[in-house]
C-alpha positions in Angstrom: -217.7 -22.0 49.2 -215.0 -22.9 46.6 -214.5 -21.4 43.4 -215.7 -24.3 41.5 -218.9 -24.6 43.5 -219.5 -20.9 43.0 -218.9 -21.2 39.3 -221.4 -24.2 39.1 -224.1 -22.2 40.9 -223.6 -19.3 38.6 -223.6 -21.3 35.6 -227.0 -23.2 36.7 -228.7 -19.8 37.6 -227.8 -18.0 34.6 -228.7 -20.9 32.3 -232.1 -21.1 33.9 -232.6 -17.5 33.6 -231.7 -17.5 29.9 -234.1 -20.6 29.4 -237.0 -18.7 31.3 -236.5 -15.5 29.2 -236.2 -17.5 26.1 -239.2 -19.5 26.5 -241.2 -16.4 27.5 -240.1 -14.6 24.3 -241.1 -17.7 22.3 -244.6 -18.1 23.9 -245.1 -14.4 23.6 -244.4 -14.7 19.8 -246.3 -18.0 19.4 -248.9 -18.5 21.9 -250.2 -21.9 22.8 -253.7 -23.0 22.3 -253.4 -25.4 25.3 -250.7 -25.2 28.1 -251.2 -28.9 28.8 -249.5 -29.7 25.6 -246.4 -28.8 27.2 -246.8 -31.4 29.8 -248.3 -34.2 27.5 -245.6 -33.9 24.9 -242.4 -35.8 26.1 -238.9 -36.3 25.2 -237.0 -39.4 26.4 -240.0 -40.2 28.4 -239.7 -36.9 30.3 -242.4 -34.1 30.0 -241.3 -31.4 27.7 -241.9 -28.7 30.3 -239.5 -30.5 32.6 -236.8 -31.7 29.9 -236.0 -28.3 28.7 -235.2 -26.6 31.9 -233.5 -29.7 33.2 -231.1 -29.8 30.0 -230.4 -26.0 30.4 -229.6 -26.2 34.0 -227.3 -29.1 33.1 -225.3 -27.3 30.5 -225.1 -24.4 32.9 -223.5 -26.9 35.6 -221.2 -28.3 33.1 -220.2 -24.7 31.8 -219.8 -23.7 35.3 -217.8 -26.6 36.3 -215.5 -26.3 33.5 -215.1 -22.6 34.1 -214.5 -23.2 37.8 -211.7 -25.5 37.2 -209.9 -23.1 34.8 -210.5 -20.4 37.3 -209.0 -22.4 40.2 -206.1 -23.6 38.1 -205.3 -19.9 37.3 -205.6 -18.9 41.0 -203.6 -21.7 42.3 -201.0 -20.8 39.7 -201.0 -17.0 41.1 -200.9 -18.4 44.6 -198.0 -20.5 43.8 -196.2 -17.6 42.3 -196.9 -15.5 45.4 -196.0 -18.2 47.7 -192.4 -18.4 46.0 -192.2 -14.9 45.9 -192.8 -14.7 49.7 -190.1 -17.5 50.3 -187.6 -15.6 48.1 -187.4 -18.3 45.5 -186.5 -17.6 41.9 -189.3 -18.9 39.3 -190.3 -18.2 35.9 -193.9 -17.1 34.7 -195.6 -19.6 32.6 -196.9 -18.4 29.1 -199.4 -15.4 29.0 -202.7 -15.8 30.2 -205.7 -15.8 28.2 -207.6 -13.9 30.7 -206.4 -10.2 30.4 -207.0 -9.7 34.0 -205.0 -12.4 35.2 -202.3 -11.7 32.7 -201.9 -8.3 34.1 -201.5 -9.8 37.5 -198.9 -12.3 36.4 -197.1 -9.5 34.7 -197.0 -7.5 37.7 -195.9 -10.5 39.8 -193.0 -10.8 37.4 -192.0 -7.2 37.9 -192.2 -7.5 41.7 -189.9 -10.4 41.5 -187.5 -8.7 39.3 -187.4 -5.7 41.8 -186.9 -8.1 44.8 -184.2 -9.9 42.9 -182.4 -6.6 42.2 -182.8 -5.5 45.5 -181.5 -8.7 47.1 -178.4 -8.4 44.8 -177.9 -4.9 45.9 -178.2 -5.7 49.7 -175.8 -8.5 49.4 -173.3 -6.6 47.4 -173.6 -3.8 50.1 -173.3 -6.4 52.8 -170.0 -7.7 50.9 -168.6 -4.2 50.5 -169.2 -3.6 54.3 -167.6 -6.7 55.3 -164.6 -6.0 53.0 -164.4 -2.4 54.5 -164.4 -3.7 57.9 -161.9 -6.3 57.2 -159.6 -3.9 55.6 -160.2 -1.6 58.6 -159.3 -4.3 61.1 -156.2 -5.2 59.2 -155.1 -1.5 59.1 -155.6 -1.4 63.0 -153.8 -4.7 63.4 -151.0 -3.5 61.2 -150.8 -0.1 63.2 -150.8 -1.9 66.5 -148.1 -4.5 65.3 -145.9 -1.5 64.1 -146.6 0.3 67.6 -145.5 -2.7 69.7 -142.7 -3.4 67.5 -141.3 0.0 68.1 -141.7 -0.2 71.8 -139.9 -3.4 71.9 -137.1 -2.4 69.7 -136.8 1.0 72.0 -137.1 -0.7 75.2 -136.4 -4.7 75.5 -134.2 -5.0 72.4 -132.0 -2.2 73.5 -131.8 -3.5 77.2 -130.9 -6.9 75.8 -128.2 -5.4 73.8 -126.9 -3.6 76.8 -126.9 -6.8 78.8 -125.2 -8.7 76.3 -122.4 -6.0 76.0 -122.0 -6.1 79.7 -121.9 -9.9 80.0 -119.2 -10.0 77.2 -117.2 -7.4 78.9 -117.5 -9.3 82.2 -116.5 -12.8 80.6 -113.5 -11.0 78.9 -112.3 -9.6 82.3 -112.4 -13.0 83.9 -109.0 -14.6 84.4 -108.1 -18.3 84.2 -107.7 -18.3 88.0 -111.3 -17.2 88.6 -113.9 -19.6 89.8 -114.6 -22.0 86.8 -118.3 -22.6 88.0 -118.8 -18.9 88.1 -117.4 -18.5 84.8 -119.5 -21.3 83.2 -122.6 -19.7 84.7 -121.8 -16.4 83.3 -121.0 -17.9 79.9 -124.7 -19.6 80.1 -126.2 -16.2 81.0 -124.3 -14.7 78.1 -125.8 -17.3 75.7 -129.2 -16.9 76.9 -129.0 -13.2 76.4 -127.6 -13.9 72.9 -130.5 -16.3 72.2 -133.1 -13.8 73.7 -131.8 -11.2 71.2 -132.3 -13.7 68.3 -135.8 -14.4 69.6 -136.5 -10.6 69.7 -135.2 -9.9 66.2 -137.3 -12.9 65.0 -140.3 -11.5 66.8 -139.7 -7.8 65.4 -139.4 -9.4 61.8 -142.8 -10.9 62.6 -144.5 -7.9 64.0 -143.1 -5.6 61.4 -142.3 -7.4 58.3 -140.6 -5.2 55.6 -142.4 -4.7 52.6 -140.9 -4.5 49.0 -142.4 -1.0 48.5 -141.6 -0.5 44.8 -138.5 -2.7 44.8 -137.9 -6.0 43.1 -138.0 -9.2 44.9 -134.1 -9.5 44.2 -133.5 -5.9 45.5 -135.7 -6.8 48.7 -134.0 -10.3 49.5 -130.6 -8.5 49.5 -131.7 -5.6 51.6 -133.2 -7.9 54.0 -130.2 -10.2 54.3 -127.7 -7.6 54.5 -129.8 -6.0 57.5 -129.9 -9.3 59.3 -126.2 -10.1 58.6 -125.5 -6.7 60.4 -127.7 -7.6 63.4 -126.7 -11.4 64.1 -123.6 -13.3 64.3 -125.0 -16.1 62.0 -123.1 -16.2 58.5 -125.7 -15.4 55.8 -124.7 -16.2 52.1 -127.0 -15.6 49.2 -127.1 -16.0 45.4 -129.8 -14.0 43.7 -130.3 -14.1 39.8 -131.9 -11.1 38.2 -135.3 -11.9 36.2 -138.7 -10.2 36.1 -141.6 -11.4 38.1 -145.3 -10.4 38.5 -145.8 -8.4 41.6 -148.0 -10.8 43.5 -145.3 -13.7 43.2 -142.7 -11.4 44.3 -144.7 -10.4 47.4 -145.6 -14.0 48.4 -142.0 -15.3 47.9 -140.6 -12.3 49.9 -143.0 -13.1 52.8 -142.1 -16.9 52.7 -138.5 -15.9 52.9 -139.1 -13.6 55.8 -141.1 -16.3 57.7 -138.4 -18.8 57.0 -135.5 -16.5 58.2 -137.6 -15.8 61.4 -138.1 -19.5 62.2 -134.3 -20.0 61.5 -133.4 -17.3 64.0 -135.8 -18.3 66.7 -135.5 -22.2 66.5 -132.6 -23.6 64.5 -129.5 -22.4 66.5 -127.8 -22.4 63.2 -124.5 -20.7 62.4 -125.1 -20.4 58.7 -128.1 -19.4 56.6 -128.1 -19.8 52.7 -130.7 -18.3 50.3 -130.9 -19.1 46.6 -133.3 -17.5 44.1 -132.8 -18.8 40.5 -134.6 -19.4 37.3 -134.4 -22.9 35.9 -136.4 -24.3 32.9 -140.1 -23.3 33.4 -139.7 -22.6 37.3 -138.6 -19.9 39.5 -136.9 -21.6 42.6 -136.4 -20.0 46.2 -134.4 -22.2 48.4 -133.6 -21.4 52.1 -131.3 -23.7 53.8 -129.6 -23.5 57.3 -127.2 -26.0 59.3 -129.2 -25.8 62.5 -130.6 -28.5 64.9 -133.6 -29.4 62.5 -137.0 -30.5 63.7 -139.6 -33.1 63.0 -141.9 -32.0 60.1 -145.0 -34.2 61.0 -144.9 -33.0 64.5 -144.7 -29.2 63.4 -147.2 -29.4 60.6 -150.3 -29.6 62.8 -149.3 -27.0 65.1 -147.0 -24.5 63.3 -148.8 -21.3 62.1 -145.7 -20.2 60.2 -145.4 -23.4 58.2 -149.1 -23.4 57.4 -149.0 -19.9 56.4 -146.0 -20.5 54.1 -147.9 -23.5 52.5 -151.0 -21.2 52.0 -148.9 -18.5 50.3 -147.2 -21.1 48.0 -150.8 -22.4 47.0 -151.9 -18.8 46.2 -149.4 -18.4 43.5 -149.8 -22.0 42.1 -146.3 -23.0 43.7 -145.1 -26.2 45.4 -143.3 -25.9 48.7 -141.1 -28.7 50.1 -139.3 -28.7 53.5 -136.6 -31.4 54.3 -135.3 -31.3 57.9 -132.7 -33.7 59.5 -132.2 -33.6 63.1 -128.9 -31.8 63.8 -128.2 -31.4 60.1 -130.2 -28.5 59.4 -133.4 -27.7 57.4 -134.1 -26.9 53.6 -137.2 -25.2 52.3 -137.7 -24.9 48.6 -140.4 -23.1 46.9 -141.0 -23.9 42.9 -143.2 -21.4 41.0 -144.2 -22.4 37.4 -143.6 -19.6 34.9 -146.9 -19.1 33.1 -146.6 -17.6 29.5 -148.8 -14.7 28.4 -151.0 -17.1 26.3 -151.6 -19.3 29.3 -152.5 -16.3 31.5 -155.0 -15.0 28.9 -156.7 -18.4 28.8 
């Protein structure tokens, strides 16, 4: 039985009871001389004894129907709140209920919703912190493993390549012009291959264990890195670095771009000269790296080169633009332009 039907029955029953009690009290106070008068007297062509109970029941039915609709509406509203609460949706409780009991229920629903929302936020924050901690641990493990692998490669393969290079150089120097030309050419090729392998190894070590600034300025880090490279490779390395202050985040990203570019030059360019320029002009910081190597097709490299993608992402993170120009057999030039933000613009 629905709420409306139940309220209608209650209204009709109660109104009938009230009528009977009222009629009994009236008749007790004013007894009738003849009961037949109640049947003879009529209202709207209906006997009085039938009209009054019918009107009373009708009023009870109307009251019960109205009350049932109101109660059903309130219950449906509460059911809707509970359904949304079950589904995890956010909602607002309508105005306060006239019924104190229902008002207390909606108030409790609002409190439960607030508690669930706070619990959800707490759970999400804990999940985010857990994911960040896990990501940090993974990065630490990766960094440690890269450092370990770099040390092993440097202590074993790199040293062996260096020894092989020295041995091949000594053999080629000991060769006389009367020796077999074919054999001499083959030894030269082997020496060049070993030399290229050394460059590849140094570039790989630079990838695996990139040097960090560690409290140094960008200018100090660039000079230190280029001096170290110039001592290990036969390539001519020149640089021009101007002194000016930079934010720590910008310094770190520009230094990483330089490392990535230098590594690519060592591995792929077959260049004899590397030039690095760091200057401040107008409203921009400019980092330019160029070589005289074999160049490459930029469009072909964009899709599959992790290094190029990584440099582009680092430039975007500091609001910079990165441009690469490369011509076959004429070299490559990479330029990063970082806009200088004033203090007012940063605060805004």
